PLY file of the C-alpha trace (Angstrom):
ply
format ascii 1.0
element vertex 394
property float x
property float y
property float z
element edge 392
property int vertex1
property int vertex2
end_header
-22.05 5.96 55.02
-23.20 9.52 54.32
-26.21 10.78 52.42
-26.71 14.47 51.76
-30.23 15.55 52.57
-32.06 18.85 52.49
-35.42 17.93 53.99
-36.78 20.26 56.64
-38.44 17.52 58.54
-36.94 16.44 61.71
-32.33 16.46 69.60
-30.53 17.37 73.95
-28.43 16.77 76.97
-30.15 18.78 79.69
-27.77 20.48 82.06
-28.46 22.60 85.10
-26.12 24.98 86.88
-26.86 25.42 90.57
-25.62 28.54 92.31
-24.47 27.65 95.81
-24.28 31.14 97.27
-27.73 31.01 98.83
-27.38 27.43 100.08
-25.47 27.43 103.35
-25.39 23.65 103.48
-23.83 23.28 100.00
-24.21 19.99 98.08
-23.69 16.70 99.90
-23.53 13.06 98.89
-23.08 10.49 101.62
-22.20 13.35 103.99
-19.36 14.62 101.83
-19.46 17.92 100.01
-18.74 17.52 96.30
-16.06 19.77 94.94
-16.93 21.51 91.69
-13.81 21.97 89.63
-13.60 24.39 86.79
-11.15 23.78 83.99
-10.16 26.37 81.45
-9.93 23.91 78.57
-12.53 21.12 78.67
-11.43 17.78 77.23
-12.75 14.26 76.82
-11.25 13.55 80.23
-13.65 16.10 81.68
-16.56 14.30 80.02
-15.39 10.97 81.45
-15.05 12.61 84.87
-18.59 14.01 84.69
-20.07 10.67 83.61
-18.22 8.92 86.43
-19.56 11.39 89.01
-23.11 11.00 87.71
-22.91 7.21 87.87
-21.55 7.30 91.43
-23.73 10.03 92.88
-27.00 10.30 90.97
-30.01 9.26 93.03
-30.99 6.53 90.52
-29.03 3.91 88.62
-28.13 5.03 85.12
-26.42 3.04 82.37
-23.35 4.00 80.39
-25.36 3.87 77.17
-27.92 6.38 78.48
-25.20 8.81 79.49
-23.19 8.44 76.29
-26.22 8.92 74.06
-27.25 11.89 76.17
-23.79 13.38 75.73
-24.00 12.96 71.95
-27.40 14.64 71.93
-25.98 17.44 74.02
-23.04 17.90 71.67
-25.39 18.23 68.69
-27.75 20.55 70.60
-24.90 22.82 71.72
-24.34 23.89 68.10
-27.63 25.80 68.12
-28.58 24.38 64.72
-32.05 22.78 64.63
-31.04 20.62 61.66
-28.01 19.03 63.36
-29.22 16.29 65.66
-28.69 12.80 67.04
-31.23 10.11 66.21
-31.55 6.91 68.20
-32.60 3.74 66.43
-36.33 4.49 66.61
-35.91 8.08 65.47
-33.64 6.97 62.61
-36.37 4.58 61.47
-38.88 7.46 61.45
-36.60 9.42 59.11
-36.18 6.36 56.91
-39.96 5.85 56.72
-40.51 9.46 55.71
-37.94 9.29 52.94
-39.57 6.10 51.63
-43.02 7.69 51.72
-45.07 5.43 54.00
-45.85 5.71 57.73
-48.66 6.02 60.30
-49.43 9.56 61.38
-51.34 12.72 60.48
-49.46 13.57 57.28
-47.64 16.84 57.90
-44.01 17.91 57.54
-42.63 19.86 60.49
-39.65 22.12 60.99
-38.19 24.60 63.44
-38.46 28.21 62.34
-37.22 30.86 64.76
-37.04 27.99 67.30
-40.80 27.43 66.98
-42.33 24.11 65.94
-43.80 24.97 62.55
-45.93 23.11 60.04
-43.90 23.27 56.83
-46.59 21.62 54.81
-49.56 19.27 55.24
-49.64 16.36 52.81
-52.44 16.63 50.28
-55.42 14.48 51.28
-53.89 13.43 54.62
-55.63 13.83 58.01
-53.77 17.06 58.86
-54.99 18.81 55.73
-58.51 17.43 56.11
-58.62 18.76 59.69
-57.70 22.25 58.49
-54.02 22.45 59.48
-52.04 24.74 57.17
-48.46 25.57 56.22
-47.03 28.15 58.62
-49.11 27.06 61.62
-47.15 27.09 64.90
-47.78 24.04 67.08
-47.61 25.17 70.70
-48.96 22.01 72.32
-49.18 18.29 71.44
-51.93 16.74 73.53
-51.08 18.24 76.93
-47.35 18.72 76.30
-46.00 22.19 75.49
-43.61 22.29 72.53
-41.44 25.17 73.76
-37.86 23.88 73.65
-38.96 20.54 72.18
-36.76 18.88 69.57
-38.07 18.07 66.13
-37.67 14.33 66.70
-39.58 14.42 69.98
-42.41 16.34 68.33
-42.57 13.90 65.43
-42.57 10.88 67.76
-45.44 12.39 69.81
-47.55 13.19 66.76
-47.02 9.87 65.02
-48.79 6.78 66.31
-50.96 3.86 65.40
-53.65 4.46 62.82
-57.07 5.06 64.33
-55.70 6.84 67.40
-56.10 10.57 68.04
-53.71 13.43 68.71
-54.73 16.92 69.80
-52.70 19.81 68.41
-52.96 23.37 69.71
-51.93 25.85 67.05
-51.23 29.55 66.65
-52.02 30.91 63.20
-51.06 34.27 61.76
-54.05 36.57 61.54
-56.13 34.57 64.03
-56.59 35.75 67.61
-55.89 33.05 70.18
-54.98 29.38 69.77
-56.87 26.88 67.61
-57.32 23.27 68.74
-57.38 20.40 66.22
-58.20 16.79 67.05
-56.68 14.63 64.31
-57.15 10.89 63.78
-53.97 9.17 62.61
-54.05 7.14 59.40
-51.70 5.18 57.20
-49.91 7.82 55.15
-48.62 7.06 51.69
-46.83 9.79 49.81
-46.64 9.41 46.03
-43.53 11.06 44.61
-45.28 12.49 41.58
-48.84 13.28 40.59
-49.42 14.30 36.97
-52.37 15.10 34.74
-53.46 17.12 31.73
-55.22 20.45 32.33
-57.26 22.25 29.65
-56.36 19.69 26.97
-52.70 20.63 26.47
-51.18 21.85 29.75
-49.16 19.27 31.65
-49.43 19.54 35.44
-46.86 17.79 37.66
-46.87 17.90 41.45
-43.80 16.76 43.39
-44.35 15.82 47.04
-40.79 15.09 48.21
-37.31 14.72 46.74
-36.08 11.17 47.29
-33.80 8.80 45.39
-36.56 7.87 42.93
-37.77 11.36 42.07
-35.75 11.80 38.87
-36.95 8.52 37.40
-40.57 9.12 38.46
-40.59 12.64 37.04
-39.11 11.40 33.78
-41.92 8.86 33.42
-44.55 11.52 34.19
-43.14 13.98 31.64
-43.02 11.33 28.90
-46.62 10.37 29.64
-47.75 14.01 29.49
-46.00 14.59 26.17
-47.74 11.53 24.75
-51.00 13.14 25.90
-50.22 16.32 23.89
-48.83 18.50 26.70
-47.37 21.65 25.13
-46.25 23.27 28.38
-45.57 22.20 31.97
-46.67 23.53 35.35
-44.37 22.10 38.03
-46.04 22.36 41.44
-43.55 22.53 44.32
-45.98 24.02 46.83
-45.75 22.44 50.29
-42.78 20.32 49.19
-40.37 20.26 52.16
-37.31 18.98 50.31
-35.37 15.72 50.42
-32.05 14.51 49.03
-29.64 16.80 47.18
-29.28 14.43 44.23
-33.05 14.50 43.83
-33.01 18.28 43.38
-30.23 18.05 40.79
-32.08 15.29 38.92
-35.29 17.35 38.78
-33.54 20.53 37.63
-31.75 18.49 34.97
-35.11 17.69 33.35
-35.52 21.36 32.39
-32.07 23.04 32.37
-29.89 21.88 29.50
-26.50 22.75 30.99
-24.86 24.73 33.76
-24.84 24.93 37.54
-27.89 23.87 39.53
-26.57 24.74 42.98
-23.28 25.69 44.63
-22.40 24.01 47.93
-19.87 25.61 50.31
-18.44 23.90 53.42
-16.88 25.43 56.55
-13.39 25.40 55.02
-14.54 27.47 52.09
-14.43 24.54 49.68
-16.94 25.07 46.90
-18.63 22.35 44.89
-20.69 23.30 41.87
-23.39 20.74 41.12
-24.23 20.78 37.43
-27.06 19.42 35.32
-26.91 15.86 34.05
-27.74 16.58 30.43
-31.21 15.03 30.33
-33.24 18.22 29.80
-36.01 19.23 27.45
-34.97 22.87 27.36
-37.66 23.95 24.91
-40.96 23.18 26.61
-42.46 26.27 28.35
-42.35 25.98 32.14
-44.07 27.61 35.10
-43.25 26.65 38.70
-45.62 27.03 41.65
-44.09 27.74 45.08
-45.30 28.86 48.50
-44.17 29.19 52.11
-44.15 25.38 52.36
-41.62 25.03 49.53
-38.32 24.38 51.27
-34.76 23.21 50.77
-34.53 20.96 47.68
-37.64 22.70 46.31
-35.84 26.01 46.68
-32.77 24.65 44.90
-34.89 23.73 41.87
-36.88 26.98 41.95
-33.72 29.08 42.37
-31.94 27.31 39.51
-34.91 27.73 37.17
-35.17 31.41 38.07
-31.44 32.16 37.77
-31.17 30.40 34.40
-34.29 32.19 33.12
-35.68 28.79 32.23
-39.17 29.32 33.61
-41.47 31.59 35.59
-42.10 31.31 39.35
-45.62 31.94 40.66
-46.96 31.94 44.23
-45.59 33.09 47.60
-42.17 33.58 49.17
-40.57 30.20 49.93
-39.52 28.86 53.35
-35.82 29.78 53.34
-33.65 26.78 54.25
-30.27 26.74 52.55
-28.28 24.17 54.48
-27.17 20.65 53.58
-27.23 17.80 56.08
-25.24 14.56 55.95
-26.78 11.50 57.57
-24.02 9.45 59.22
-24.77 5.93 60.43
-23.06 5.14 63.73
-21.88 1.69 64.81
-24.95 0.99 66.99
-27.44 1.81 64.23
-28.19 5.33 65.47
-27.62 8.34 63.21
-26.01 11.73 63.31
-27.63 14.30 61.07
-25.04 17.06 60.67
-25.21 20.33 58.77
-22.10 20.08 56.62
-22.54 22.90 54.13
-24.67 25.79 52.91
-25.93 26.12 49.38
-26.33 29.04 47.02
-28.30 29.47 43.81
-26.37 29.50 40.50
-26.11 33.31 40.69
-24.73 33.11 44.23
-27.89 34.06 46.11
-28.01 33.02 49.77
-31.69 32.39 50.47
-31.27 31.06 54.04
-34.07 32.44 56.26
-35.10 34.66 53.35
-36.54 32.31 50.78
-37.06 32.88 47.07
-39.34 35.60 45.80
-41.53 34.44 42.89
-41.66 36.40 39.64
-45.40 36.75 40.18
-46.65 36.92 43.76
-50.13 35.48 44.17
-51.49 35.16 47.70
-54.21 32.66 48.53
-57.36 34.32 49.87
-58.21 32.15 52.87
-61.59 33.85 53.28
-62.68 33.31 49.69
-65.92 31.42 49.35
-64.82 29.80 46.10
-62.52 26.78 45.86
-60.62 28.23 42.91
-56.84 27.82 43.11
-55.81 31.39 42.23
-52.12 30.48 42.06
-52.75 27.62 39.64
-55.04 29.82 37.52
-52.30 32.47 37.31
-49.78 29.79 36.35
-52.05 28.58 33.55
-52.54 32.14 32.29
-48.79 32.79 32.20
-48.13 29.46 30.51
-50.67 30.34 27.81
-48.72 33.54 27.12
-45.46 31.58 26.92
-47.04 29.14 24.47
-48.24 32.02 22.26
-44.72 33.49 22.18
-43.25 30.11 21.28
-45.74 29.64 18.44
-45.12 33.18 17.17
-41.38 32.57 17.10
0 1
1 2
2 3
3 4
4 5
5 6
6 7
7 8
8 9
10 11
11 12
12 13
13 14
14 15
15 16
16 17
17 18
18 19
19 20
20 21
21 22
22 23
23 24
24 25
25 26
26 27
27 28
28 29
29 30
30 31
31 32
32 33
33 34
34 35
35 36
36 37
37 38
38 39
39 40
40 41
41 42
42 43
43 44
44 45
45 46
46 47
47 48
48 49
49 50
50 51
51 52
52 53
53 54
54 55
55 56
56 57
57 58
58 59
59 60
60 61
61 62
62 63
63 64
64 65
65 66
66 67
67 68
68 69
69 70
70 71
71 72
72 73
73 74
74 75
75 76
76 77
77 78
78 79
79 80
80 81
81 82
82 83
83 84
84 85
85 86
86 87
87 88
88 89
89 90
90 91
91 92
92 93
93 94
94 95
95 96
96 97
97 98
98 99
99 100
100 101
101 102
102 103
103 104
104 105
105 106
106 107
107 108
108 109
109 110
110 111
111 112
112 113
113 114
114 115
115 116
116 117
117 118
118 119
119 120
120 121
121 122
122 123
123 124
124 125
125 126
126 127
127 128
128 129
129 130
130 131
131 132
132 133
133 134
134 135
135 136
136 137
137 138
138 139
139 140
140 141
141 142
142 143
143 144
144 145
145 146
146 147
147 148
148 149
149 150
150 151
151 152
152 153
153 154
154 155
155 156
156 157
157 158
158 159
159 160
160 161
161 162
162 163
163 164
164 165
165 166
166 167
167 168
168 169
169 170
170 171
171 172
172 173
173 174
174 175
175 176
176 177
177 178
178 179
179 180
180 181
181 182
182 183
183 184
184 185
185 186
186 187
187 188
188 189
189 190
190 191
191 192
192 193
193 194
194 195
195 196
196 197
197 198
198 199
199 200
200 201
201 202
202 203
203 204
204 205
205 206
206 207
207 208
208 209
209 210
210 211
211 212
212 213
213 214
214 215
215 216
216 217
217 218
218 219
219 220
220 221
221 222
222 223
223 224
224 225
225 226
226 227
227 228
228 229
229 230
230 231
231 232
232 233
233 234
234 235
235 236
236 237
237 238
238 239
239 240
240 241
241 242
242 243
243 244
244 245
245 246
246 247
247 248
248 249
249 250
250 251
251 252
252 253
253 254
254 255
255 256
256 257
257 258
258 259
259 260
260 261
261 262
262 263
263 264
264 265
265 266
266 267
267 268
268 269
269 270
270 271
271 272
272 273
273 274
274 275
275 276
276 277
277 278
278 279
279 280
280 281
281 282
282 283
283 284
284 285
285 286
286 287
287 288
288 289
289 290
290 291
291 292
292 293
293 294
294 295
295 296
296 297
297 298
298 299
299 300
300 301
301 302
302 303
303 304
304 305
305 306
306 307
307 308
308 309
309 310
310 311
311 312
312 313
313 314
314 315
315 316
316 317
317 318
318 319
319 320
320 321
321 322
322 323
323 324
324 325
325 326
326 327
327 328
328 329
329 330
330 331
331 332
332 333
333 334
334 335
335 336
336 337
337 338
338 339
339 340
340 341
341 342
342 343
343 344
344 345
345 346
346 347
347 348
348 349
349 350
350 351
351 352
352 353
353 354
354 355
355 356
356 357
357 358
358 359
359 360
360 361
361 362
362 363
363 364
364 365
365 366
366 367
367 368
368 369
369 370
370 371
371 372
372 373
373 374
374 375
375 376
376 377
377 378
378 379
379 380
380 381
381 382
382 383
383 384
384 385
385 386
386 387
387 388
388 389
389 390
390 391
391 392
392 393
């Protein structure tokens, strides 16, 4: 069974090559030098041969399952793609928990950017945000373990833990000299799909936290409720939203774009699939979308579609820049392979991978400001007011 996902949140067969030139004695096992054979075209027979040699000669007993799972991890790691990985049963359960929105931890989505463990976004109100951790922070150490070369799954498993326990994160932050140390107490994390409310009597505000299978239905309910409360325009907040399932992005875009392509998906064979709206849109209500550096993947699909169709205005900061689609494949033992199977493009054909989407209005957050005013939200409200005036004048 395959499910296409776009979430940024997230493994390695370690191999070592020993040069024998400086070792006069060579390599011995039971008094016999091992012959290292090189083959021009590796095959599965070579893998079987290597596993057999390890089982016979390694200093400790090792099971077939350990070696096979290690080989699968190594195969995924060899691709050099941080989003293609092998998940054992425990790691697969972590992914499942995240997509269902409830787990014990600090409440932050992580990703690998330029091979560095990066905070994509802290969850609003969760321990990570309360401690002061921010989107874009680089985690260089978890407790006493350095993260250099660490897989996403290993990092997640180290940071998660029973509620009430502590984890110490050492972070590098742009603009700050030297590392910052945060001690965070783990809590039960619950992630609501949608938060909605009325601002200034007639502006509907909707915040999406993650794109899962329920997001379309939950957003629909929120929009209906806001209309009943006299919302004349909508601010859709995708800041610090790390993504989720592809269908979720299409369902959300379909609430605002009446017809046309939401995203184009292209696989390695050049096959192109155009994912179109589902015909459930209110294409008349004025719309402003908030994005920032923590808006990734499925969030970028929605933002890119809205921008390309001229359906709304984007406000905030440049987005994260992840434009690849992963399929989650369940293996026979319950483990999972998460494989990058395609890349996506906006309706106008823009490739935003590692570039992100540039908002129509760039508004940076002043971290040193003494006020708690959300300058991005205030700009969004101002723009929406102008859109409402134009609609009334028409």
